[in-house]
Structures are given as C-alpha cells and as structure tokens.
C-alpha positions as CSV (number, residue, x, y, z in Angstrom):
1,M,-67.7,-82.7,-154.9
2,S,-66.4,-79.9,-156.2
3,Q,-65.2,-76.8,-154.8
4,G,-67.0,-75.1,-157.3
5,K,-70.3,-77.2,-156.2
6,L,-69.7,-76.6,-152.6
7,L,-69.7,-72.9,-153.2
8,T,-72.6,-73.1,-154.6
9,E,-75.0,-74.9,-152.0
10,K,-73.4,-73.1,-150.2
11,L,-74.3,-69.9,-151.4
12,N,-77.8,-71.1,-152.5
13,M,-78.5,-72.7,-148.8
14,L,-77.6,-69.1,-147.7
15,K,-80.2,-68.1,-149.9
16,V,-82.5,-69.8,-148.9
17,Q,-82.0,-68.3,-145.0
18,H,-81.3,-65.1,-145.4
19,N,-84.5,-63.5,-147.5
20,I,-81.1,-60.5,-148.6
21,I,-79.6,-62.2,-150.5
22,N,-81.9,-62.5,-154.0
23,D,-80.1,-64.5,-156.5
24,V,-77.0,-66.3,-156.3
25,R,-74.9,-67.2,-159.8
26,G,-71.8,-67.6,-161.0
27,I,-68.7,-70.3,-162.6
28,G,-67.6,-72.9,-160.4
29,L,-64.9,-70.6,-157.5
30,M,-66.2,-67.1,-159.3
31,Q,-69.5,-67.0,-157.7
32,G,-71.6,-63.7,-157.1
33,I,-74.3,-63.1,-154.9
34,E,-77.2,-60.0,-155.7
35,L,-78.3,-58.4,-151.9
36,S,-81.6,-56.4,-151.8
37,I,-79.2,-54.2,-149.4
38,H,-76.1,-52.2,-149.9
39,A,-73.1,-54.8,-149.7
40,K,-71.0,-52.6,-148.4
41,P,-70.6,-52.9,-144.3
42,I,-71.4,-57.0,-145.1
43,I,-67.9,-56.9,-146.6
44,S,-66.3,-54.8,-144.4
45,R,-67.5,-57.0,-141.5
46,C,-66.6,-59.8,-143.2
47,M,-63.1,-57.9,-143.7
48,E,-62.8,-57.8,-139.6
49,K,-64.0,-61.3,-138.6
50,G,-60.9,-62.3,-141.2
51,L,-63.1,-62.8,-144.8
52,L,-62.0,-61.0,-147.8
53,L,-64.8,-60.6,-150.5
54,V,-65.4,-58.4,-153.5
55,G,-68.1,-56.1,-154.2
56,A,-69.1,-55.6,-157.4
57,G,-71.6,-52.9,-157.4
58,E,-73.4,-51.5,-154.0
59,Q,-75.7,-54.6,-153.9
60,I,-73.4,-57.4,-155.1
61,I,-71.0,-59.6,-153.1
62,R,-68.3,-61.1,-155.5
63,F,-66.5,-64.3,-154.6
64,V,-62.7,-65.4,-156.3
65,P,-61.4,-67.7,-154.1
66,P,-58.1,-68.9,-155.2
67,L,-58.7,-72.5,-156.3
68,I,-56.6,-74.0,-154.3
69,I,-59.4,-73.2,-151.2
70,S,-60.1,-76.5,-148.9
71,A,-63.5,-77.8,-148.2
72,E,-63.0,-76.2,-145.0
73,E,-61.9,-73.4,-145.6
74,I,-65.4,-72.4,-147.5
75,N,-67.6,-74.0,-145.1
76,E,-65.7,-71.4,-142.6
77,G,-66.3,-68.7,-145.0
78,I,-69.9,-69.4,-145.6
79,N,-69.9,-68.9,-142.0
80,I,-68.9,-66.6,-141.5
81,L,-70.7,-64.8,-144.0
82,S,-74.0,-65.8,-143.1
83,E,-72.6,-64.7,-139.4
84,V,-72.0,-60.8,-140.5
85,I,-75.8,-60.8,-142.5
86,Q,-77.4,-61.6,-140.0
87,E,-75.4,-59.2,-137.8
88,V,-76.8,-56.5,-139.9
89,K,-80.0,-57.6,-140.3
90,N,-80.4,-58.0,-136.4
91,E,-78.8,-54.1,-136.6
92,S,-81.2,-53.3,-139.5
93,K,-84.6,-55.0,-138.2
94,I,-85.1,-56.4,-141.6
95,T,-87.5,-59.6,-140.9
96,A,-85.7,-62.8,-141.8
C-alpha cells in the first residue's frame, strides 16, 4: 500500500471514531481534515507531542508529510492525533 493511501485510510478511520471530523480530503500525502471545532488547540497540542501539523483556516488541519515518511511514522502520527482529539473532546465535553 502506498503511503498516501495509508494516510487517507487512517484519517478516514479517525473520522469514524471522532465525530468532530466532518471531512477528509486530499490527494496522496497532501491531505486535510475539516473539523466542527477550531483546529488551533489540536494543532498546538499535537506539536507539544512531536507531531507537526499545519492549519489551513480556522477548522482545517493540513497534512503535508515528507515523501519519505514510513508507515510506522504515519501510524505514530495518527495515534498522537487521535489521542489529542480525545483529550480536547473530553475537556470540551463534546460527545463522541
């Protein structure tokens, strides 16, 4: 499986798990997720945990990893993102 397909698949799995993700879109490794909440707290907390993400508007998180990213690194990043989303949801009392 290509790294782009893996990233897309993992982001779509997160969308099923977390109702604050409204949409997953992009091509290859250039992906984005649209949230129902502001992206900045999630981006900031991910950065604290070692995952660098880019905001693209108030409710969009953009993923632009290096082309040499490994499957293990994609999985690690998705795990960090999922953990942070859950933390933010718990703090905000957003229902899952």
